[in-house]
C-alpha positions in Angstrom: 33.9 39.7 -76.6 36.2 41.8 -78.7 35.7 45.5 -78.2 34.7 47.4 -81.3 37.2 50.0 -82.6 36.2 53.7 -82.4 37.5 56.9 -83.9 36.8 59.0 -80.7 39.0 57.1 -78.3 42.2 57.0 -80.4 41.6 60.6 -81.4 41.3 61.8 -77.8 44.4 59.9 -76.8 46.4 61.2 -79.7 45.4 64.8 -79.2 45.9 64.6 -75.4 49.3 63.0 -75.9 50.4 65.6 -78.5 49.2 68.4 -76.1 51.1 66.9 -73.1 54.3 66.4 -75.3 54.2 70.0 -76.5 53.5 71.2 -73.0 56.5 69.2 -71.6 58.7 70.5 -74.5 57.6 74.1 -73.7 58.4 73.5 -70.0 61.8 72.1 -70.9 62.6 75.1 -73.1 61.2 77.4 -70.4 63.4 75.7 -67.7 66.5 76.1 -70.0 65.8 79.8 -70.6 64.8 80.3 -66.9 68.1 78.6 -65.8 70.1 81.0 -67.9 68.2 84.0 -66.6 68.5 82.8 -63.0 72.2 82.4 -63.5 72.4 86.0 -64.7 70.3 87.3 -61.8 72.2 85.3 -59.3 75.6 86.4 -60.7 74.5 90.0 -60.6 73.2 89.7 -57.1 76.3 87.8 -56.0 78.6 90.5 -57.5 76.6 93.3 -56.0 76.6 91.6 -52.6 80.3 91.1 -52.8 81.0 94.8 -53.6 78.7 96.0 -50.8 80.1 93.6 -48.3 83.7 94.7 -49.2 82.7 98.3 -48.7 81.4 97.5 -45.2 84.6 95.6 -44.3 86.8 98.5 -45.6 84.8 101.0 -43.6 85.3 98.9 -40.5 89.0 98.7 -41.2 89.3 102.5 -41.7 88.0 103.0 -38.2 90.5 100.6 -36.7 94.1 99.6 -37.4 93.3 95.9 -37.3 90.3 93.6 -37.8 88.4 93.7 -34.6 87.0 90.3 -33.4 83.8 92.2 -32.3 83.5 93.4 -35.9 83.8 89.8 -37.0 81.0 88.9 -34.7 78.9 91.7 -36.1 79.5 90.6 -39.7 79.1 86.9 -38.8 75.5 87.3 -37.7 74.1 83.8 -37.1 71.4 82.6 -39.5 69.6 79.4 -39.9 70.8 79.1 -43.4 73.1 81.2 -45.5 72.6 81.2 -49.3 75.8 83.2 -49.7 79.0 82.4 -47.8 82.1 84.5 -47.8 85.8 84.6 -46.9 88.1 87.6 -46.5 91.6 86.6 -47.4 94.9 88.4 -47.4 97.3 88.4 -50.4 98.9 85.2 -49.1 95.6 83.4 -49.2 95.0 83.1 -45.4 91.4 83.5 -44.3 91.1 86.6 -42.1 87.3 86.6 -41.9 84.5 84.2 -42.9 80.8 83.8 -42.5 79.2 81.1 -40.3 78.6 78.6 -43.0 81.9 79.2 -44.8 84.5 76.5 -44.4 87.7 77.3 -42.4 89.8 76.2 -45.4 90.2 78.8 -48.1 87.9 78.5 -51.1 89.3 76.7 -54.1 89.4 79.8 -56.2 92.2 82.1 -57.4 92.8 85.5 -55.8 91.7 87.6 -58.8 88.6 89.6 -59.6 85.9 87.6 -61.4 83.9 84.4 -61.2 85.2 81.0 -60.8 83.3 77.7 -60.6 84.2 74.8 -58.3 82.6 71.4 -58.1 79.9 72.7 -55.6 79.7 76.5 -55.9 80.2 79.6 -58.0 82.6 82.0 -56.4 83.0 85.7 -57.1 86.2 87.4 -56.0 86.6 91.1 -55.4 89.8 92.9 -54.1 90.5 96.2 -52.5 92.1 99.0 -54.5 95.5 98.4 -52.9 95.3 94.6 -53.2 95.7 94.1 -49.5 92.4 92.1 -49.0 90.4 89.8 -51.2 86.7 89.1 -50.6 85.3 85.9 -52.0 81.5 85.2 -51.9 80.3 81.7 -52.8 76.9 80.7 -54.1 76.3 77.0 -53.9 75.0 75.3 -57.1 72.5 73.5 -54.8 70.7 76.7 -54.1 70.5 77.6 -57.8 69.2 74.1 -58.7 66.6 74.3 -56.0 65.3 77.5 -57.3 65.1 76.1 -60.9 63.5 72.9 -59.6 60.8 74.7 -57.6 60.0 76.9 -60.6 59.8 73.8 -62.8 57.4 72.1 -60.4 55.3 75.3 -60.5 55.0 74.8 -64.2 54.4 71.0 -64.0 51.7 71.1 -61.3 49.1 72.8 -63.6 49.8 70.1 -66.2 48.5 67.4 -63.8 45.2 69.2 -63.5 45.3 70.1 -67.2 45.4 66.5 -68.5 41.9 65.3 -67.2 40.4 68.7 -68.1 41.9 68.5 -71.5 40.6 65.0 -72.0 37.1 66.1 -71.1 37.4 69.2 -73.3 38.8 67.2 -76.3 36.1 64.6 -75.8 33.4 67.3 -75.8 34.9 69.0 -78.9 35.5 65.8 -80.8 32.0 64.6 -79.9 30.5 67.7 -81.4 32.7 67.5 -84.4 31.9 63.9 -85.1 28.2 64.2 -84.4 27.3 64.6 -88.1 29.3 61.4 -88.8 27.3 59.6 -86.1 24.0 60.9 -87.6 25.1 59.7 -91.0 26.1 56.3 -89.6 22.8 55.8 -87.9 20.9 56.9 -91.0 22.8 54.5 -93.2 22.4 51.7 -90.5 18.6 51.8 -90.9 18.8 51.1 -94.6 17.7 47.6 -95.7 15.5 46.1 -98.3 12.5 47.5 -96.3 13.9 51.0 -96.0 15.5 52.4 -99.1 14.7 56.1 -98.5 17.5 58.5 -99.4 19.9 59.7 -96.8 19.3 63.4 -95.8 22.6 65.2 -96.7 21.3 68.8 -96.6 22.4 69.4 -93.0 25.7 67.6 -93.3 29.1 69.3 -93.5 30.6 69.7 -96.9 33.1 66.9 -96.2 30.4 64.4 -95.7 28.0 65.4 -98.5 29.9 63.4 -101.2 29.5 60.3 -99.0 25.7 60.9 -98.6 25.4 61.5 -102.4 27.3 58.2 -103.1 25.1 56.3 -100.7 21.9 57.8 -102.2 23.1 56.7 -105.7 23.8 53.2 -104.4 20.4 53.1 -102.7 18.8 54.1 -105.9 20.4 51.3 -107.8 19.5 48.8 -105.1 15.9 50.0 -105.1 15.7 49.5 -108.8 17.3 46.0 -108.6 15.1 44.9 -105.7 12.0 46.3 -107.4 12.9 44.4 -110.6 13.5 41.2 -108.6 10.2 41.6 -106.7 8.2 42.3 -109.8 9.8 39.4 -111.6 9.1 37.0 -108.7 5.6 38.2 -108.2 4.7 38.3 -112.0 6.3 34.9 -112.6 4.6 33.3 -109.7 1.2 34.9 -110.5 1.5 33.9 -114.2 2.4 30.3 -113.3 -0.5 29.8 -110.9 -3.2 29.5 -113.6 -1.4 27.1 -115.9 -0.2 25.0 -113.0 -3.7 24.8 -111.6 -5.0 23.9 -115.1 -2.4 21.2 -115.6 -3.0 19.9 -112.1 -6.8 19.6 -112.7 -6.2 17.8 -116.0 -3.7 15.5 -114.4 -6.1 14.6 -111.5 -8.8 13.9 -114.0 -6.4 11.7 -116.0 -5.5 9.8 -112.9 -9.2 9.0 -112.3 -9.8 7.9 -115.9 -6.7 5.6 -116.2 -6.9 2.1 -115.1 -4.6 1.0 -112.2 -1.2 0.3 -113.5 2.2 1.7 -114.3 0.8 4.5 -116.4 -1.5 5.7 -113.6 1.5 5.6 -111.1 3.5 7.8 -113.4 0.7 10.3 -113.8 0.3 10.4 -110.0 4.0 11.3 -109.8 3.3 14.1 -112.2 0.4 15.2 -110.0 2.7 15.3 -106.9 5.2 17.4 -108.9 2.5 19.8 -110.0 1.3 20.2 -106.4 4.9 21.0 -105.3 5.3 23.4 -108.1 2.0 25.1 -107.1 3.3 25.4 -103.5 6.6 26.9 -104.8 4.7 29.5 -106.8 2.6 30.4 -103.7 5.8 30.7 -101.6 7.4 32.9 -104.2 4.4 35.2 -104.0 4.6 35.3 -100.2 8.4 36.0 -100.5 7.7 38.9 -102.9 5.2 40.4 -100.4 7.5 39.8 -97.5 10.3 41.6 -99.4 7.9 44.5 -100.0 7.6 45.1 -96.3 4.0 44.2 -95.5 4.6 43.2 -91.9 4.4 46.5 -90.0 1.3 48.5 -89.3 0.7 51.9 -87.6 -2.4 50.6 -85.8 -2.8 47.9 -83.2 -5.0 44.9 -84.1 -6.1 41.7 -82.3 -4.2 38.9 -84.0 -5.7 36.0 -82.0 -8.6 35.5 -84.3 -6.2 35.1 -87.2 -4.2 32.5 -85.3 -7.4 30.7 -84.3 -8.6 30.7 -87.9 -5.3 29.4 -89.3 -5.2 26.6 -86.8 -8.8 25.6 -87.5 -8.1 25.4 -91.2 -5.2 23.0 -90.7 -7.3 20.9 -88.2 -10.0 20.5 -90.8 -7.6 19.4 -93.4 -7.7 15.6 -93.7 -4.0 15.5 -94.5 -3.0 16.5 -91.0 -4.5 13.3 -89.6 -5.5 15.1 -86.4 -1.9 15.7 -85.5 -2.4 19.5 -84.8 -3.1 20.4 -81.2 -3.9 24.0 -80.1 -3.9 25.5 -76.6 -4.2 29.1 -75.5 -4.0 30.7 -72.0 -7.3 32.0 -70.8 -5.9 35.6 -70.4 -3.8 35.5 -73.6 -4.0 38.6 -75.7 -2.3 39.3 -79.0 -3.0 42.9 -79.8 0.0 44.1 -81.8 1.0 46.6 -84.4 1.1 44.2 -87.3 -0.7 43.4 -90.6 -3.3 40.7 -90.1 -2.7 39.2 -93.6 1.1 39.1 -93.0 0.6 37.5 -89.6 -1.6 34.8 -91.2 1.3 34.1 -93.7 3.7 33.7 -90.7 1.5 31.3 -88.7 0.6 29.3 -91.8 4.3 28.8 -92.7 5.4 27.8 -89.2 2.6 25.3 -88.8 3.1 23.9 -92.3 6.8 23.6 -91.6 6.2 21.6 -88.4 3.6 19.3 -90.1 5.8 18.5 -93.0 9.2 18.1 -91.4 8.2 16.8 -88.0 7.7 13.1 -87.1 4.5 12.0 -88.8 3.6 9.8 -85.9 3.9 12.6 -83.3 1.6 15.6 -82.8 2.3 19.3 -83.5 1.6 21.6 -80.6 0.6 25.2 -81.2 0.3 27.3 -78.0 -0.4 30.9 -77.2 1.0 32.0 -73.8 -0.3 34.8 -71.6 2.5 37.1 -72.6 1.6 36.8 -76.3 4.3 34.4 -77.1 3.5 31.8 -79.8 5.2 28.4 -79.8 5.0 25.8 -82.6 6.5 22.5 -81.4 6.9 19.3 -83.4 8.4 16.0 -82.5 11.4 14.5 -84.4 15.2 14.1 -84.2 17.4 16.8 -82.9 18.6 19.5 -85.4 22.3 20.2 -85.2 23.5 23.7 -84.4 25.3 24.0 -87.8 22.0 23.3 -89.6 20.0 25.5 -87.2 22.1 28.6 -88.2 21.1 28.2 -91.9 17.4 27.4 -91.6 16.3 31.0 -91.9 18.0 31.4 -95.2 16.2 31.2 -98.5 15.9 27.7 -100.1 17.7 26.2 -97.1 16.5 22.9 -95.8 17.7 20.6 -93.1 18.2 16.9 -93.5 14.7 15.9 -94.4 13.0 13.8 -97.1 9.8 15.8 -96.9 8.7 18.0 -99.8 9.2 21.7 -99.5 10.8 24.7 -101.0 13.0 25.9 -98.1 11.3 29.3 -98.1 8.8 29.0 -95.2 11.1 29.9 -92.3 12.8 32.6 -94.4 9.5 34.3 -95.2 8.3 34.0 -91.6 11.5 35.5 -90.2 11.4 38.3 -92.7 7.9 39.3 -91.8 8.4 39.0 -88.1 11.4 41.3 -88.3 9.2 43.9 -90.1 6.8 43.6 -87.1 9.7 44.3 -84.8 9.6 40.8 -83.3 11.9 37.8 -83.2 11.7 34.2 -84.4 13.8 31.9 -82.3 14.4 28.3 -83.4 15.6 25.7 -81.0 16.2 22.0 -80.8 15.4 20.2 -78.5 12.1 21.9 -77.8 11.6 23.5 -74.4 11.0 20.9 -71.7 11.9 18.0 -74.1 14.9 16.0 -75.1 14.1 15.9 -78.8 11.9 17.8 -81.3 12.0 21.3 -82.8 10.5 24.5 -81.6 9.7 27.9 -83.3 9.1 30.7 -80.8 7.5 33.9 -82.0 7.7 37.1 -79.8 6.1 40.3 -81.0 6.5 43.6 -79.2 3.4 44.7 -77.3 
């Protein structure tokens, strides 16, 4: 199943990415500045070390006429690692004295005061006042790069811990910022033809109030349109009932008075049309009531007597030919928060649908299970999935020659939804290879 898109996820990802990018850019800039500052510090330390070391060497030479190997040993104190290496060279360039890690070959640097860079080190040269000795101190670039690298890692390590913390912080902040949007979304999501109350925009931020105001205007227009539609449907159906009943009564009387023949057959066809028209008017009245939201109730009532009464009425009707069979579990209870009249409309429509559109030679079974589930099952050919998906729509009928308006299942589904229940249609019926089943489940 395709995952639904969300604002929160991309927003958290974008903010975290921007923060990390800026952090890395700041680190890069800091490393650049830090490298320049380190070079200045290292150069200053290197120059100061060279001057002090040269003073020590001159002091030793002033006490002796030549460079004493013991002095060399003293100056070349062994160390595990020397960050600075040096060479003492005479004017000809020959190495007279060097540190432990300094190479035996002279440094690749000219004998003049100042800094000089080689491929691997930065060398500072200092000479005595008379120019008889030159002291060159080398600082390897490796040492400088190591110091910059360790400092950079010190700046990067907090970023590793900062990313998950930032994601959580951004998620928390974004969640709080988007909470009014979520509240507005849920409020709008509850709106349908049964709930047209205005959206509460008083506590919303100023950015969302125009949306709430526009939704309320739209809801007002929808309320007016639906109310006009309901009133028209109800008034039309109500006004038609009396003349239809009168015309039907006159037609039935005319059928009895006419002698058998073609004229009587035509009048009987008129009678059938009037009966169907009366049923349509009744269905339109039921649809109007269903659209008005009559299904729900704040109090729990026992609906089983309603089911028993509706089934008994159909069983007493001679037109059912004894096809309707009813069974109920001994411990079955049907106490639900629902309107009794609306529940009667639901059961009557489902049973009528099964009797009309099922195989006329097969029975219709109505059952009430112990969990309060109602099943209405009729025999007949299988209904294809493509037809099944449209059976709950208004004026939708499957492939059938039986009379009907195509409103029964739509009315039942609408009212059951208002009760908080579900109407499930399936073909074949449960435990059979053919037939049609309507399953009603109402929440306890």
